[in-house]
Structures are given as structure tokens and as C-alpha cells.
C-alpha positions in Angstrom: -8.7 -21.5 -34.6 -12.2 -22.0 -32.8 -11.3 -24.7 -30.5 -8.2 -22.4 -29.4 -10.5 -19.4 -28.8 -12.7 -21.5 -26.7 -9.7 -22.8 -24.7 -8.4 -18.9 -24.1 -12.5 -17.9 -23.3 -12.4 -20.8 -20.8 -9.1 -20.1 -19.3 -10.2 -16.0 -18.7 -13.6 -17.2 -17.5 -11.8 -19.5 -15.1 -9.5 -16.7 -13.9 -12.4 -14.1 -13.2 -14.3 -16.9 -11.5 -11.1 -17.7 -9.2 -10.8 -13.7 -8.8 -14.4 -13.2 -7.6 -14.3 -16.5 -5.2 -11.3 -14.8 -3.6 -13.1 -11.4 -3.2 -16.0 -13.2 -1.5 -13.7 -15.2 0.6 -11.7 -12.5 1.6 -14.9 -10.4 2.7 -16.1 -13.3 4.5 -12.8 -13.8 6.4 -12.5 -10.5 7.2 -16.1 -9.8 8.2 -15.5 -12.7 10.6 -12.6 -10.9 12.1 -14.5 -7.9 12.6 -17.6 -9.4 14.1 -15.0 -10.4 16.8 -13.4 -7.4 17.2 -17.0 -5.4 17.5 -17.7 -8.0 20.9 -15.0 -5.9 22.5 -16.2 -2.2 21.1 -14.5 -0.4 24.3 -11.2 -2.2 23.5 -11.5 -1.3 19.8 -12.3 2.1 20.1 -9.3 2.6 22.9 -7.2 0.7 20.6 -7.8 2.7 17.6 -7.6 5.8 19.3 -4.3 4.9 20.5 -3.1 4.1 16.9 -4.4 7.5 15.7 -2.2 9.2 18.5 0.7 6.8 17.9 0.8 7.6 14.2 0.2 11.0 14.6 3.5 11.5 16.3 5.0 11.0 12.9 3.2 14.7 11.9 3.9 16.2 15.4 7.7 15.7 14.6 7.5 17.3 11.2 5.3 20.3 12.7 8.0 20.9 15.3 10.5 21.1 12.8 8.7 23.8 11.3 8.6 25.6 14.8 12.3 26.3 14.0 12.4 26.5 10.2 10.1 28.2 7.8 10.8 25.9 4.7 12.2 22.6 4.4 14.0 21.8 1.4 12.3 24.7 -0.2 8.7 23.3 1.0 6.4 24.9 3.3 4.7 22.9 6.0 1.3 22.6 4.1 3.4 21.4 1.3 4.8 18.7 3.3 1.6 18.1 5.2 0.4 17.2 1.6 3.1 15.0 0.9 2.5 13.0 4.2 -1.2 12.7 3.8 -0.8 11.6 0.0 1.6 9.1 1.5 -0.1 7.6 4.5 -3.8 7.5 3.1 -2.8 5.2 0.2 -0.4 3.4 2.7 -3.5 3.1 5.3 -5.9 1.7 2.6 -3.3 -1.1 1.8 -2.2 -1.6 5.3 -6.0 -2.1 6.4 -6.5 -4.7 3.4 -3.3 -6.7 3.2 -1.3 -5.7 6.2 -1.5 -9.2 7.8 0.6 -10.5 4.6 3.8 -10.2 7.0 2.3 -13.3 8.8 2.8 -15.8 5.9 6.4 -16.6 7.1 5.2 -17.7 10.4 3.0 -20.0 8.7 5.6 -21.5 6.3 7.9 -22.0 9.1 5.4 -23.9 11.5 3.7 -25.5 8.7 -0.1 -24.0 8.8 0.2 -22.9 5.5 -0.8 -26.4 4.3 -4.2 -26.1 6.2 -4.8 -23.0 3.8 -3.5 -25.1 0.8 -6.4 -27.5 1.1 -9.4 -25.3 1.2 -11.2 -24.2 -2.0 -10.2 -20.7 -1.6 -7.5 -18.9 -3.1 -4.6 -18.8 -0.5 -4.0 -15.1 -1.2 -7.2 -14.0 -0.1 -7.1 -16.3 3.1 -3.8 -14.9 4.0 -4.6 -11.4 3.4 -7.7 -11.5 5.4 -6.1 -13.6 8.4 -6.4 -11.8 11.5 -7.8 -8.6 9.9 -7.3 -5.9 12.2 -10.2 -2.8 11.9 -7.9 -1.0 14.4 -5.5 -0.1 11.5 -8.4 2.4 10.2 -6.7 4.6 12.7 -3.8 5.3 10.4 -6.2 6.0 7.5 -8.1 8.3 9.4 -5.4 10.2 10.8 -3.9 10.6 7.1 -7.1 11.8 6.0 -7.3 14.4 8.8 -3.7 15.6 7.9 -4.4 15.7 3.9 -7.8 17.5 4.4 -6.0 20.4 6.4 -3.0 20.3 3.8 -5.5 20.8 0.9 -7.2 23.5 2.9 -4.3 25.4 3.6 -2.3 25.0 0.4 -2.2 28.1 -2.3 -3.0 25.9 -5.4 -4.6 26.8 -8.7 -7.0 23.7 -8.7 -7.6 22.9 -12.3 -9.6 20.0 -13.6 -6.8 17.7 -14.4 -5.5 18.4 -10.8 -8.9 17.9 -9.1 -9.1 14.4 -11.2 -5.6 13.6 -10.3 -6.4 13.5 -6.7 -8.5 10.4 -6.3 -6.5 8.6 -8.9 -3.4 9.2 -7.4 -4.7 7.8 -3.8 -6.4 4.6 -5.7 -3.3 3.9 -7.6 -1.1 4.7 -4.6 -3.0 2.2 -2.5 -2.3 -0.3 -5.3 1.3 0.2 -5.7 1.7 -0.6 -1.8 -0.8 -3.5 -2.1 1.5 -4.8 -4.9 4.7 -4.2 -2.1 2.8 -6.4 0.4 2.3 -9.1 -1.9 5.7 -9.0 -3.4 7.2 -8.9 0.0 4.7 -11.9 1.2 6.1 -13.9 -1.9 9.4 -13.3 -0.9 8.9 -14.9 2.3 8.2 -18.4 0.6 11.8 -18.4 0.0 13.5 -16.4 3.2 10.6 -17.7 5.6 11.7 -15.2 8.1 11.7 -11.8 6.2 8.7 -10.1 7.6 11.1 -7.2 8.8 12.7 -6.8 5.0 8.9 -6.5 4.0 8.5 -3.9 6.4 11.4 -2.0 5.5 9.8 -1.8 1.9 6.4 -1.0 3.2 6.6 0.9 6.5 9.8 2.5 5.7 9.1 3.4 2.0 5.9 5.0 3.4 7.9 7.1 5.9 10.3 8.1 3.3 7.7 9.6 1.0 6.4 11.9 3.9 9.5 14.0 2.8 10.3 15.9 -0.5 12.5 14.1 -2.7 15.3 16.4 -2.7 16.2 15.7 0.6 17.4 12.1 -0.3 20.3 10.9 -2.9 19.8 10.9 -6.3 20.6 7.5 -6.6 17.9 6.4 -3.8 15.6 8.4 -5.7 16.0 6.5 -9.0 15.6 3.4 -6.7 12.3 4.2 -5.8 11.4 5.5 -9.4 12.4 2.9 -11.8 13.0 -0.3 -9.7 10.4 -0.2 -6.8 8.2 2.8 -8.1 7.0 4.4 -4.8 7.8 7.8 -6.3 4.5 7.4 -8.2 2.4 7.0 -4.8 3.0 11.1 -4.1 6.2 12.6 -5.2 5.6 12.8 -8.7 1.7 13.4 -8.8 2.5 15.8 -6.2 5.2 18.0 -8.1 2.3 18.5 -10.7 -0.1 19.6 -8.2 2.3 21.9 -6.3 3.8 23.3 -9.4 7.5 21.9 -8.5 9.9 20.3 -10.6 9.7 16.7 -11.0 12.2 14.3 -9.4 15.1 13.2 -12.1 13.5 15.8 -14.5 11.1 13.2 -15.6 8.3 14.4 -18.4 5.2 16.2 -17.8 2.9 13.3 -18.5 4.6 11.3 -15.7 2.0 12.5 -12.9 -0.7 10.9 -14.8 1.2 7.5 -15.4 0.5 5.9 -11.7 -2.3 4.0 -12.7 -0.3 2.3 -15.5 2.7 1.9 -13.0 0.2 0.2 -10.4 -1.1 -2.1 -13.1 2.5 -3.5 -13.8 3.4 -3.5 -9.9 0.2 -5.8 -9.2 0.9 -7.9 -12.4 4.3 -8.5 -11.2 3.5 -9.1 -7.5 0.7 -11.4 -8.7 3.4 -13.3 -10.7 6.3 -13.3 -8.0 2.9 -15.0 -5.5 2.3 -17.6 -8.1 5.8 -18.5 -8.4 6.3 -18.4 -4.7 3.3 -20.6 -4.0 4.4 -23.0 -6.5 8.1 -23.3 -4.8 6.6 -24.1 -1.3 7.4 -27.4 0.0 5.3 -28.2 3.4 7.3 -28.9 6.6 5.6 -32.2 6.7 4.5 -31.4 10.6 
């Protein structure tokens, strides 16, 4: 038994060591791209401002709808803005960290993934940090502005559980979206040209979460609750904060289940990534 415990301990130590090397490598590669970006600071500022303006058009469209109606599916503008901000901030964090994952299919097709495999660094860290785009911070900033306005405009009785739930929800939502990015990249090992499929679940999922769940068919709501649990990014926690009925009549504790859901999603994404990487066959070029 002592030998078995030693082997298990060594395995865990090896995994932690690999994770630490991956984080360090990610930081080094991302830092290289950030330094490259900062060489042209004016271009960076203009691109970031343009990104804020473009992503902000989504909320402008929502605000224009409320210029003609007082409520949307029973929700006020402040409540929809709360849903909007609580979806785009976690997505902005995940997109900033892992937005380059959709480039994996191109590397698989042209064989350049082989160069990453021979380096003594986890492939996931290299792919995630490849061409790290600091300009994506514009989406995050725009989401923070809308979320901040919504929190100020909402008439909510802020209890301690609700206050604590806010940062937990943002972190858990970011982890869920990160898992979707990694899972989508793993699928590209098989499909090779599936970046748009991945975007349908990442960018498309975030767009759907901007609106109240009652606008969507029950089958779709079930799918994003029990199959691809994006509902735990904002719909379910927001229902608790706003005092509204939960989607699908879920139990009250569901609002606090986001960290557990995020952990399961990350574990599943990690398994899918390892399976995809093992199935990879070089182009031979």
C-alpha cells in the first residue's frame, strides 16, 4: 500500500507541476504578444475603442427596444442590462484568456501544430496564448460599464448572500465559458474546420444569455441548463438576485451551484482536450 500511495502522490505532483509549467508558459507567451502590441500603442488604443463601440451596439439595440416598450418579457431595462452585463463580463474574461483557441483547426490542417508538440510546454497553454489579443479587453470593459449601471439602477434588497453571489457568479461563469472554448477546440481535432461551430456555442451562447430565458422555447432552456449549462452563467443566479422564478422551476439552491457546475465543465473539457490531443495525427508536412 505504501508503494501505491507513493505512485499516486507522484502522479498528483506531476500533474500540479505540469499545470504550473503551463500557467508560466501561458504568461510568458501572452506577455510576448502584449509587448508586441504595445509597440504600436496608438493602434492598440484605436482598436480597443473600436471594439468597445462595436460590442456596445448590442446594448444600444436593447436600449432602443425599450424606447418603444416599458418591459421585455416582464423585465425592465435595468434587469435586462443586469443579464447583459452578467453574461458579457464572464465571457469577456474567457475570451481574453482563451479567445485564440478557435485557431487550432487551422494548425491541425496545415500541420503547424507539430511544432507545438515538440516543445517541453503543455500544448494547451501554447494554443491558448497564441496571438494573445489584448484588444479583447474592450469587450470586458464595455460589459463592466453596463453591469455597473445596472447594479446602480436596480431596486434590489442586497442581502449578504446576494452580495457574495456576484463575484462567485462572475468567476464561475468565466470558468464555464473557458470550458466551452477548450471543448470546442478539442472538437476541432476531429472536425478540423469547425471554428464557426465553436463560435456558435461561445459567441452565440453569450448573445442568447443577454435576454430573459422566458423568451426562449423550453427545450432550448433545458438544453442550456442540463446539456451545455450556460444558464448557470447568469440566468439562474440573476433569478435569485432579482427575486424572479427560476427557469424550469429549479430548486432555490441552484443559484449557488455555479461553482460546482463550472468544476464539472472544466473537468469534462480537460478530458475532451486530452482525448482530442491523443487522437491527433500529423499531416506529415
